[in-house]
Structure formats: structure tokens, C-alpha cells
TISE-870486 format. One record per residue: residue number from 1; x negated, y, z negated of N, C-alpha, C, CB in turn. Coordinates in steps of 0.2 Angstrom, whole numbers. Glycine has a CB too. Layout:
<panus>
PANU   pos     nc1     nc2     nc3    cac1    cac2    cac3     cc1     cc2     cc3    cbc1    cbc2    cbc3
PANU   NUM       X       Y       Z       X       Y       Z       X       Y       Z       X       Y       Z
...
</panus>
This chain:
<panus>
PANU   pos     nc1     nc2     nc3    cac1    cac2    cac3     cc1     cc2     cc3    cbc1    cbc2    cbc3
PANU     1      -4      -6       0       0       0       0      -4       6       0       5       0      -6
PANU     2      -3      11       4      -7      17       5      -6      22      -1      -5      21      12
PANU     3     -10      27      -1      -9      32      -6      -2      35      -7     -15      38      -5
PANU     4       1      37      -1       7      40      -1      12      36      -6      10      41       6
PANU     5      14      30      -4      18      26      -8      16      26     -16      19      19      -6
PANU     6      10      25     -17       8      25     -24      10      32     -28       0      24     -25
PANU     7       9      37     -24      10      44     -26      18      45     -28       8      50     -22
PANU     8      22      42     -23      29      42     -24      31      38     -30      32      39     -17
PANU     9      28      32     -31      30      28     -37      28      32     -43      26      22     -36
PANU    10      22      35     -43      20      39     -49      25      45     -50      13      42     -48
PANU    11      27      48     -45      32      54     -46      38      52     -49      32      58     -40
PANU    12      41      46     -46      47      43     -48      47      41     -56      49      37     -44
PANU    13      41      38     -58      40      36     -65      40      43     -69      34      32     -66
PANU    14      36      48     -67      36      54     -70      42      57     -71      31      58     -67
PANU    15      47      57     -66      53      60     -66      57      57     -72      57      59     -60
PANU    16      57      50     -73      60      47     -78      58      49     -85      60      39     -78
PANU    17      51      50     -86      48      52     -92      50      59     -93      41      52     -91
PANU    18      51      63     -88      53      70     -89      60      71     -91      52      74     -82
PANU    19      64      67     -88      71      67     -90      72      65     -97      75      62     -86
PANU    20      69      60    -100      70      58    -107      67      63    -111      67      51    -108
PANU    21      61      66    -109      57      70    -113      61      77    -114      50      72    -110
PANU    22      64      79    -108      68      85    -109      74      85    -114      71      87    -102
PANU    23      77      79    -114      83      78    -119      80      79    -126      86      71    -118
PANU    24      74      75    -127      72      75    -134      69      82    -136      66      70    -135
PANU    25      65      85    -131      62      92    -133      68      97    -133      57      93    -127
PANU    26      73      96    -130      78     101    -130      81     101    -137      84     100    -125
PANU    27      82      95    -140      84      95    -147      80      98    -152      85      88    -149
PANU    28      73      97    -151      68     100    -155      68     108    -155      61      98    -154
PANU    29      69     110    -148      69     117    -147      75     121    -149      68     118    -139
PANU    30      81     117    -149      87     120    -151      87     121    -159      93     115    -150
PANU    31      84     116    -163      83     117    -170      79     123    -172      81     111    -173
PANU    32      73     123    -168      69     129    -170      71     135    -168      62     128    -167
PANU    33      74     136    -162      77     142    -159      82     145    -164      79     141    -153
PANU    34      87     141    -166      92     144    -170      91     144    -178      99     140    -169
PANU    35      88     139    -180      87     138    -187      80     140    -190      88     131    -190
PANU    36      75     141    -185      68     142    -187      65     137    -191      68     149    -190
PANU    37      67     131    -190      65     125    -194      61     120    -189      71     121    -197
PANU    38      54     119    -191      50     114    -187      52     107    -190      43     116    -188
PANU    39      55     103    -186      58      97    -188      53      91    -187      65      95    -185
PANU    40      49      90    -192      43      85    -191      46      78    -190      38      85    -196
PANU    41      53      77    -193      56      70    -193      60      69    -186      61      70    -198
PANU    42      59      74    -181      62      73    -175      61      66    -171      61      79    -170
PANU    43      55      64    -171      53      58    -168      56      52    -172      45      57    -169
PANU    44      58      52    -178      61      47    -182      68      47    -180      60      47    -189
PANU    45      71      52    -178      78      52    -176      79      49    -169      81      59    -176
PANU    46      73      50    -165      73      46    -159      72      39    -160      66      49    -155
PANU    47      68      37    -165      67      30    -166      74      27    -169      62      29    -171
PANU    48      77      30    -173      84      28    -176      89      27    -170      87      33    -181
PANU    49      89      31    -165      93      30    -159      92      23    -156      93      36    -154
PANU    50      85      22    -155      83      16    -151      85      10    -156      76      16    -150
PANU    51      84      10    -162      85       4    -167      93       3    -167      82       6    -174
PANU    52      97       8    -168     104       8    -168     107       5    -161     107      14    -169
PANU    53     104       7    -156     106       4    -149     105      -4    -149     102       7    -143
PANU    54      99      -6    -152      98     -13    -152     103     -17    -157      91     -15    -155
PANU    55     105     -14    -163     110     -17    -167     117     -17    -164     110     -13    -174
PANU    56     119     -11    -160     125     -11    -157     126     -16    -152     127      -4    -155
PANU    57     121     -16    -147     121     -21    -142     121     -28    -144     116     -20    -137
PANU    58     119     -30    -150     119     -36    -153     126     -38    -156     114     -37    -158
PANU    59     129     -33    -158     136     -34    -162     142     -34    -157     137     -29    -167
PANU    60     141     -30    -151     147     -29    -147     147     -35    -142     146     -22    -143
PANU    61     152     -39    -142     152     -44    -137     154     -42    -130     158     -49    -139
PANU    62     153     -46    -125     155     -44    -118     148     -43    -114     159     -38    -118
PANU    63     149     -39    -108     144     -38    -104     139     -33    -107     146     -35     -97
PANU    64     133     -33    -105     128     -28    -107     130     -20    -106     121     -29    -104
PANU    65     134     -19    -101     136     -12    -100     141     -10    -105     139     -12     -93
PANU    66     145     -14    -108     149     -12    -113     146     -11    -120     155     -18    -114
PANU    67     141     -15    -122     137     -14    -128     133      -7    -127     133     -20    -129
PANU    68     130      -6    -121     126       0    -120     130       6    -121     123      -1    -113
PANU    69     136       6    -118     141      12    -118     143      13    -125     147      10    -114
PANU    70     144       8    -129     146       9    -136     140      12    -140     148       3    -139
PANU    71     134       9    -138     128      12    -141     126      19    -140     122       8    -139
PANU    72     128      21    -133     127      28    -131     131      33    -135     128      29    -124
PANU    73     137      30    -138     141      35    -141     140      34    -149     149      33    -140
PANU    74     139      28    -151     138      27    -159     132      29    -161     139      19    -160
PANU    75     126      28    -157     120      30    -159     119      37    -161     115      27    -154
PANU    76     120      41    -156     119      49    -157     124      51    -163     121      53    -151
PANU    77     130      48    -163     135      51    -169     132      49    -176     142      47    -168
PANU    78     129      43    -176     127      41    -183     120      45    -185     125      33    -183
PANU    79     116      45    -180     110      49    -181     112      56    -182     105      49    -175
PANU    80     116      59    -179     118      66    -180     121      67    -187     123      68    -175
PANU    81     125      62    -189     128      62    -196     123      62    -201     133      56    -197
PANU    82     117      58    -200     112      57    -205     108      64    -205     107      52    -203
PANU    83     107      67    -199     104      73    -199     108      79    -203     102      76    -192
PANU    84     114      79    -201     118      84    -205     118      83    -212     126      84    -202
PANU    85     118      77    -215     118      76    -222     111      78    -225     119      68    -223
PANU    86     106      77    -221      99      79    -223      99      86    -223      94      76    -218
PANU    87     102      90    -219     102      97    -219     106     100    -225     105     100    -213
PANU    88     111      97    -227     115      99    -232     112      98    -239     122      96    -232
PANU    89     109      92    -239     106      90    -246      99      92    -247     106      82    -246
PANU    90      95      93    -242      88      95    -243      87     102    -240      84      90    -239
PANU    91      88     103    -233      85     109    -230      89     115    -233      86     109    -223
PANU    92      96     115    -234     100     120    -236      97     122    -243     107     118    -237
PANU    93      96     117    -248      94     119    -254      87     122    -255      93     112    -258
PANU    94      83     121    -249      76     124    -249      77     131    -246      72     120    -245
PANU    95      83     133    -244      84     140    -241      80     141    -234      81     145    -246
PANU    96      79     135    -231      76     135    -224      69     139    -224      81     138    -219
PANU    97      66     139    -229      59     141    -230      54     137    -225      56     142    -237
PANU    98      50     140    -221      46     137    -216      42     131    -219      42     141    -212
PANU    99      38     133    -224      33     129    -227      37     123    -230      28     132    -232
PANU   100      42     125    -234      46     120    -238      49     115    -233      51     123    -243
PANU   101      52     117    -228      56     113    -223      51     108    -219      60     117    -218
PANU   102      45     110    -218      40     106    -215      38     100    -219      33     110    -213
PANU   103      37     102    -226      35      96    -231      41      92    -231      33      99    -237
PANU   104      47      95    -232      53      90    -233      54      86    -227      59      95    -234
PANU   105      53      88    -221      55      84    -215      49      79    -214      55      88    -208
PANU   106      43      80    -216      38      75    -217      40      69    -221      31      78    -219
PANU   107      43      71    -227      46      66    -232      51      62    -229      48      69    -238
PANU   108      56      66    -225      61      63    -222      59      58    -216      66      68    -218
PANU   109      53      60    -213      50      55    -208      49      48    -211      44      58    -205
PANU   110      45      49    -217      43      42    -220      49      38    -223      38      44    -225
PANU   111      54      42    -225      60      38    -228      63      35    -222      65      43    -231
PANU   112      64      38    -216      68      35    -211      64      29    -208      69      40    -205
PANU   113      57      30    -208      53      25    -205      53      19    -209      46      28    -204
PANU   114      52      20    -216      52      14    -220      59      11    -221      50      16    -227
PANU   115      64      14    -220      71      12    -220      72       7    -214      76      17    -220
PANU   116      69      10    -208      70       6    -202      66      -1    -202      68      10    -196
PANU   117      60       0    -205      56      -6    -206      59     -11    -211      49      -4    -209
PANU   118      62      -9    -216      66     -14    -221      72     -17    -218      68     -10    -227
PANU   119      76     -13    -214      82     -16    -211      81     -19    -204      87     -10    -211
PANU   120      76     -17    -200      76     -19    -193      70     -24    -193      75     -13    -189
PANU   121      64     -22    -196      59     -27    -196      53     -24    -192      60     -33    -193
PANU   122      47     -27    -192      41     -24    -188      41     -26    -181      35     -26    -192
PANU   123      45     -30    -178      45     -32    -172      48     -28    -167      48     -39    -171
PANU   124      45     -27    -161      48     -24    -155      53     -28    -152      43     -21    -150
PANU   125      59     -25    -150      65     -29    -148      68     -26    -142      70     -31    -153
PANU   126      69     -30    -137      72     -27    -130      80     -26    -131      71     -32    -125
PANU   127      82     -21    -127      89     -20    -126      91     -21    -119      91     -13    -129
PANU   128      95     -25    -117      97     -26    -110      99     -20    -106     102     -32    -109
PANU   129      97     -19    -100     100     -13     -96     107     -14     -94      95     -12     -90
PANU   130     111      -9     -94     118      -9     -92     119     -11     -85     122      -3     -94
PANU   131     115      -9     -81     115     -11     -74     109     -14     -71     117      -4     -69
PANU   132     110     -18     -66     104     -22     -64     104     -22     -56     104     -30     -67
PANU   133     101     -17     -54     101     -17     -46      94     -13     -45     107     -13     -43
PANU   134      92     -14     -39      85     -11     -37      86      -7     -30      80     -16     -36
PANU   135      83      -1     -30      83       3     -24      77       1     -20      82      11     -26
PANU   136      79      -2     -14      74      -5     -10      71       0      -5      77     -11      -6
PANU   137      65       3      -6      62       7      -2      57       3       3      58      12      -6
PANU   138      55       7       8      51       3      13      44       0      10      49       8      19
PANU   139      42       3       5      36       1       2      36      -3      -4      31       7       1
PANU   140      42      -2      -8      43      -6     -14      50      -5     -17      38      -3     -20
PANU   141      52     -10     -21      58      -9     -24      58      -5     -31      61     -16     -26
PANU   142      63      -2     -33      63       2     -39      69       1     -43      62      10     -37
PANU   143      68       1     -49      74       0     -54      79       5     -53      71       0     -61
PANU   144      85       3     -52      91       7     -51      93      10     -58      97       3     -48
PANU   145      91       7     -63      93       9     -70      89      16     -71      92       4     -75
PANU   146      83      16     -69      79      22     -70      82      28     -67      72      21     -68
PANU   147      85      27     -61      88      32     -58      94      35     -61      90      30     -50
PANU   148      98      30     -64     103      31     -69     101      35     -75     107      25     -71
PANU   149      96      34     -78      93      38     -83      92      45     -81      87      35     -86
PANU   150      89      46     -76      88      53     -73      95      57     -72      84      53     -67
PANU   151      99      53     -69     106      56     -67     110      58     -74     110      52     -63
PANU   152     110      54     -79     113      55     -85     110      61     -89     113      48     -89
PANU   153     103      61     -89     100      66     -92     101      73     -89      92      65     -92
PANU   154     101      73     -83     103      79     -79     110      82     -81     102      79     -72
PANU   155     115      77     -81     122      79     -83     122      82     -90     126      73     -82
PANU   156     119      78     -95     119      80    -102     116      87    -103     115      75    -106
PANU   157     110      88     -99     107      94    -100     111     100     -97     100      94     -97
PANU   158     114      99     -92     119     104     -89     124     105     -93     121     101     -82
PANU   159     127     100     -97     132     101    -102     130     105    -107     135      94    -104
PANU   160     124     104    -110     121     108    -115     120     115    -113     114     105    -117
PANU   161     118     116    -107     117     123    -105     124     127    -105     114     123     -98
PANU   162     129     123    -103     136     126    -102     138     128    -109     141     121     -99
PANU   163     137     123    -114     139     124    -121     136     130    -124     138     118    -125
PANU   164     130     131    -123     126     136    -126     127     143    -123     118     135    -125
PANU   165     129     143    -116     130     149    -113     137     151    -112     126     149    -106
PANU   166     142     147    -111     148     148    -109     154     145    -114     150     146    -102
PANU   167     152     145    -120     157     142    -125     157     146    -131     156     134    -127
PANU   168     163     146    -135     163     149    -142     158     147    -146     170     149    -145
PANU   169     157     140    -146     152     137    -151     145     140    -149     152     129    -150
PANU   170     143     140    -143     137     143    -141     136     150    -143     136     142    -133
PANU   171     141     154    -142     141     161    -144     140     162    -152     148     165    -143
PANU   172     143     157    -156     142     157    -163     135     156    -165     147     153    -167
PANU   173     132     151    -161     125     149    -162     120     154    -161     123     142    -158
PANU   174     122     158    -155     117     163    -153     117     169    -158     119     166    -146
PANU   175     124     170    -160     124     176    -166     121     174    -172     132     177    -167
PANU   176     121     168    -174     117     165    -180     110     166    -179     119     158    -182
PANU   177     108     164    -173     101     165    -171      98     172    -172      99     162    -164
PANU   178     102     176    -169      99     183    -169      99     186    -176     104     188    -164
PANU   179     104     186    -180     104     189    -187     109     184    -191     107     196    -186
PANU   180     106     180    -195     110     176    -199     114     180    -204     105     171    -203
PANU   181     112     185    -207     115     189    -212     121     192    -209     111     194    -216
PANU   182     120     195    -203     126     199    -200     131     194    -198     123     203    -194
PANU   183     129     188    -195     134     183    -193     138     181    -199     130     177    -190
PANU   184     135     180    -205     139     178    -211     143     184    -213     134     177    -217
PANU   185     141     190    -212     146     196    -214     152     196    -209     142     202    -213
PANU   186     151     193    -203     157     193    -199     161     187    -200     155     194    -192
PANU   187     160     183    -205     164     177    -206     162     171    -203     171     179    -204
PANU   188     156     170    -200     153     164    -198     151     160    -203     148     166    -192
PANU   189     153     154    -204     150     149    -209     143     147    -206     155     143    -210
PANU   190     138     150    -208     131     149    -206     129     142    -208     126     154    -209
PANU   191     131     140    -214     129     133    -217     131     128    -212     131     132    -224
PANU   192     138     129    -210     141     124    -206     137     124    -199     148     125    -205
PANU   193     136     130    -196     132     130    -190     125     127    -190     131     138    -188
PANU   194     122     128    -195     115     125    -196     116     117    -196     112     128    -202
PANU   195     121     115    -200     121     108    -201     123     105    -194     127     106    -206
PANU   196     127     108    -190     129     106    -183     123     106    -178     135     110    -181
PANU   197     119     112    -179     114     112    -174     108     107    -176     110     119    -175
PANU   198     107     106    -182     102     100    -184     105      93    -182     101     100    -192
PANU   199     111      92    -183     114      86    -180     114      86    -173     122      86    -183
PANU   200     115      91    -169     115      91    -162     108      90    -159     117      98    -159
PANU   201     103      93    -163      96      91    -161      94      84    -162      91      96    -165
PANU   202      96      81    -167      95      74    -169      98      70    -164      96      72    -176
PANU   203     105      72    -162     109      68    -158     106      68    -151     116      70    -157
PANU   204     103      73    -148     100      73    -142      94      69    -142      97      80    -140
PANU   205      90      68    -147      84      64    -148      87      57    -147      80      65    -154
PANU   206      92      55    -151      95      48    -151      97      46    -144     100      48    -156
PANU   207     101      51    -141     103      49    -134      97      48    -129     107      55    -131
PANU   208      92      52    -130      86      50    -126      83      43    -127      80      55    -127
PANU   209      83      41    -134      81      35    -136      85      29    -133      80      34    -143
PANU   210      92      30    -133      96      25    -131      95      24    -123     104      27    -132
PANU   211      94      29    -120      93      29    -113      86      25    -111      93      36    -109
PANU   212      81      26    -115      75      24    -113      73      17    -116      69      28    -116
PANU   213      77      15    -121      76       8    -124      76       2    -120      80       7    -130
PANU   214      81       2    -114      80      -4    -110      74      -4    -106      86      -4    -105
PANU   215      70       1    -105      64       2    -102      58       0    -107      63       8     -98
PANU   216      59       3    -113      54       2    -118      57      -1    -124      50       8    -120
PANU   217      54      -6    -127      58     -10    -132      58      -5    -139      54     -16    -134
PANU   218      63      -7    -143      64      -3    -149      59      -5    -154      71      -4    -152
PANU   219      56      -1    -158      51      -2    -163      51       3    -168      44      -3    -160
PANU   220      50       1    -174      51       6    -180      45      12    -180      51       3    -186
PANU   221      40      11    -176      35      16    -175      35      20    -169      28      13    -176
PANU   222      40      19    -165      41      22    -158      42      29    -158      46      18    -154
PANU   223      43      33    -164      44      40    -164      38      44    -164      48      41    -171
PANU   224      32      42    -164      26      46    -164      25      49    -158      20      42    -166
PANU   225      25      46    -152      24      48    -146      29      54    -144      23      43    -141
PANU   226      36      52    -144      41      57    -143      40      64    -147      48      54    -144
PANU   227      38      63    -153      37      69    -157      32      73    -154      36      67    -164
PANU   228      26      70    -153      20      74    -150      22      77    -144      14      69    -150
PANU   229      25      73    -139      26      76    -132      31      81    -133      28      70    -128
PANU   230      36      81    -137      41      86    -138      38      92    -141      47      83    -143
PANU   231      34      92    -145      30      98    -148      26     101    -142      26      96    -154
PANU   232      23      97    -138      19      99    -133      24     103    -128      15      94    -129
PANU   233      29     100    -126      34     103    -121      37     110    -124      40      98    -120
PANU   234      39     110    -130      42     116    -133      36     121    -134      44     114    -140
PANU   235      30     120    -135      25     125    -136      23     128    -129      19     122    -139
PANU   236      23     123    -124      21     126    -117      27     130    -114      20     120    -113
PANU   237      33     127    -115      39     131    -113      41     137    -116      45     126    -113
PANU   238      39     138    -123      41     143    -127      46     141    -132      44     149    -122
PANU   239      44     143    -138      48     141    -144      55     144    -144      45     143    -151
PANU   240      60     139    -144      67     142    -144      70     143    -137      68     148    -148
PANU   241      66     142    -131      68     143    -125      70     137    -121      63     147    -120
PANU   242      77     136    -120      79     130    -117      77     129    -110      87     129    -117
PANU   243      77     135    -106      74     135     -99      67     133     -99      75     142     -96
PANU   244      63     136    -104      56     134    -104      55     127    -106      52     138    -109
PANU   245      59     124    -110      58     117    -112      59     112    -106      63     115    -118
PANU   246      64     114    -102      66     110     -96      60     110     -91      72     112     -93
PANU   247      58     116     -90      52     117     -85      46     113     -87      50     124     -84
PANU   248      44     114     -94      38     111     -97      39     103     -97      37     114    -104
PANU   249      45     101     -98      46      94     -98      45      91     -91      53      92    -100
PANU   250      47      94     -86      46      92     -79      39      92     -77      50      97     -74
PANU   251      35      97     -80      28      98     -78      24      92     -82      25     104     -80
PANU   252      26      91     -88      22      86     -92      24      79     -90      24      87    -100
PANU   253      31      78     -88      33      71     -86      30      69     -80      40      71     -85
PANU   254      30      74     -75      27      72     -68      19      71     -69      29      77     -63
PANU   255      16      75     -72       9      75     -73       7      68     -77       6      81     -77
PANU   256      11      66     -82      10      60     -85      11      54     -81      15      60     -91
PANU   257      16      54     -76      17      49     -72      11      48     -67      23      50     -68
PANU   258       9      54     -64       3      54     -59      -3      52     -62       3      60     -56
PANU   259      -5      55     -68     -11      53     -71     -11      46     -74     -13      58     -77
PANU   260      -6      44     -77      -6      37     -79      -6      32     -74       1      36     -83
PANU   261      -4      33     -68      -4      29     -62     -11      28     -59       1      31     -57
PANU   262     -14      34     -58     -20      34     -55     -26      34     -59     -21      40     -50
PANU   263     -25      35     -66     -31      35     -70     -29      31     -76     -33      43     -72
PANU   264     -27      34     -82     -26      31     -88     -21      35     -92     -32      29     -92
PANU   265     -16      31     -96     -11      35    -100     -14      39    -105      -7      30    -103
PANU   266     -20      37    -108     -23      41    -113     -26      48    -110     -29      37    -116
PANU   267     -28      48    -104     -30      54    -100     -24      59    -100     -33      52     -94
PANU   268     -18      56     -98     -13      60     -97     -11      64    -104      -6      56     -95
PANU   269     -12      61    -110     -11      64    -116     -16      69    -118     -10      59    -122
PANU   270     -22      68    -116     -28      72    -117     -26      79    -112     -34      69    -115
PANU   271     -24      78    -106     -23      84    -102     -17      88    -105     -21      81     -95
PANU   272     -12      84    -107      -6      88    -110      -9      92    -116      -1      83    -112
PANU   273     -13      89    -120     -15      93    -126     -20      99    -124     -19      88    -131
PANU   274     -24      98    -119     -28     103    -117     -23     109    -114     -33     101    -112
PANU   275     -18     107    -111     -13     112    -108     -10     116    -114      -8     109    -104
PANU   276      -9     113    -120      -6     116    -125     -11     121    -128      -4     111    -131
PANU   277     -18     119    -128     -23     124    -131     -24     130    -126     -30     120    -131
PANU   278     -23     129    -120     -24     134    -115     -18     139    -116     -24     132    -108
PANU   279     -12     136    -117      -6     141    -117      -7     145    -124       0     136    -118
PANU   280      -9     142    -129      -9     145    -136     -15     151    -135     -11     140    -141
PANU   281     -20     150    -131     -25     155    -131     -23     161    -126     -31     152    -128
PANU   282     -20     159    -120     -18     164    -115     -11     167    -115     -19     160    -108
PANU   283      -6     163    -118       0     165    -118       4     162    -124       4     164    -112
PANU   284       2     164    -130       5     161    -136      12     160    -137       2     165    -142
PANU   285      16     164    -134      23     163    -134      26     158    -129      27     170    -132
PANU   286      22     155    -125      24     150    -120      26     153    -114      30     146    -123
PANU   287      27     149    -109      29     151    -102      35     156    -102      30     145     -98
PANU   288      40     154    -106      47     158    -106      49     160    -112      52     153    -103
PANU   289      44     160    -117      46     163    -124      45     170    -124      41     160    -129
PANU   290      47     173    -129      47     181    -130      42     182    -135      54     184    -131
PANU   291      38     187    -134      33     189    -139      36     193    -145      28     194    -136
PANU   292      35     191    -151      38     194    -157      37     202    -157      35     191    -163
PANU   293      42     205    -159      41     212    -159      37     215    -164      48     215    -160
</panus>
């Protein structure tokens, strides 16, 4: 096979990575943009989504598509509920102080990780894909499910954009982001908004995990890489910028696919880390972030 087909395969794999990474990073960016909370436990919410997908597909009888559809609904709802509970019981009591919330979410990370180890076990376990077809190209066959992942991620991200820009809930979240005290003075329940935003961010990570787990097996330690890549994407795109997050996810995902195919996966992570260092030196606010006044 010539260079061209290899490049096409690398770009297609990178597009899948970018789609899943955009969902996960959008959740992290949403939480920071509105709440100003750096959620170090974001990767463990991703992991919980994958683990719950395995449990749900084991319990739901019938074809794999049915179990997967149930997991795609139940997983994010359960993870979102856990996140909302963590916000009300921990982050709210800390007054959302930056240093305190970082320490608290680190503790939450280890709690969720050890809970998954105790209930799920140390083994990596597969989840069957809901569809089983291949796109036959002239040079190679490609998994149809991976194309479904990209399509679903695009639809979900478009829906998120519509909610944030063209709905009352999005207006309330933007008002809370701009001035929390003024929003509270106008009768907005800021505590409820924060709990909802934290739950939404965790739910997006869980959806990303449910989508990717038929490709990569569920494991209790699988949250580390999504957390690192999500932080890289959010820093490059600009803290709190959804547009920047999507652009950065596309850049990192495609570069990861190309570099991993032609060189080594480790080199892809090194390049991404160097890109973050360059952004922090040359444009600290990120590609689409705004410079603090």
C-alpha cells in the first residue's frame, strides 16, 4: 500500500480520536469556563462511563445495539448524578476556591478510581460494538462503527453549542459565568447552575467513554490519558472557549493519528506537550481565549 492510503488511514483514525477528545475536553472546558474549577477528577468520570457501559451491556439482554443504547443513556446520567452530588457535598462547601477545589478533585479522583477497582476489578474488559459493518475502500476496509462515533460526536457537540448559545439554560449559564453575584441578585440559583454544569461536564466525559469503549476496552486506570489530552486541548484552545476546544481537539486528534501511524504513539504525546509549552509561552490565553483584563 502506497503512502497515500496510509495517510488516509491515519487521518481517519485521528478523526475518531478528535471526536471523542472534543466531547471529553468540552466537558472540562465547560466546567472551568463557568465555574472556574479545574476538575482533576475529569478523567475518572470518563473511566466511570466506560465501566458503567460494560456493566449495562452485561445486564441488558438482547442484541448488542440495545445494551449499548441503554448504556449511552444510563452511563452519562449516573456519572452526572455522581458529579452533581460531589459538587453539592464538597465543592460548594469549599466555596469553589481554586486551590481547595484542585485538592478536593484530586481526592475525588482516587476515591472513584479505588471504587472502580473494588467493584469492577483490575482487568480490562471489552464492550461489543452496536453495529458491525465495514466501509470498503479501494485500499482497505474500515470499521463502520468508528464512523458512527464521529457522526454521533458531531451531533452532540452541535447540540451543546445550540444549548449554550440559543437556549434559556445557556443564557443562565453565561450570566453566571460573567458575574456570579449579579446573577444571584437577579434570582438565579447559582448553586443549582453550578451543580448542573459540573454534572454536564462529567456527563460529556462519560458519553465520550461509552462511545470509545467498543474500540478500547474498559479499565479502571483508563482515565489518565483522557485527562491529560483534555487539559492539553483546553489549554491550546483557550480556557473556557468551546470553539477553541473543538479546533484544538481536531488539531491534536489528527496529529495524534498521523504521528502514531508513521512514528510512535509516545512521540505524538511528546509533540502535544511541546505544543502546550509553546502556546503558554507565545499566547498564554490559548488560540481563542481572551486575555484577562
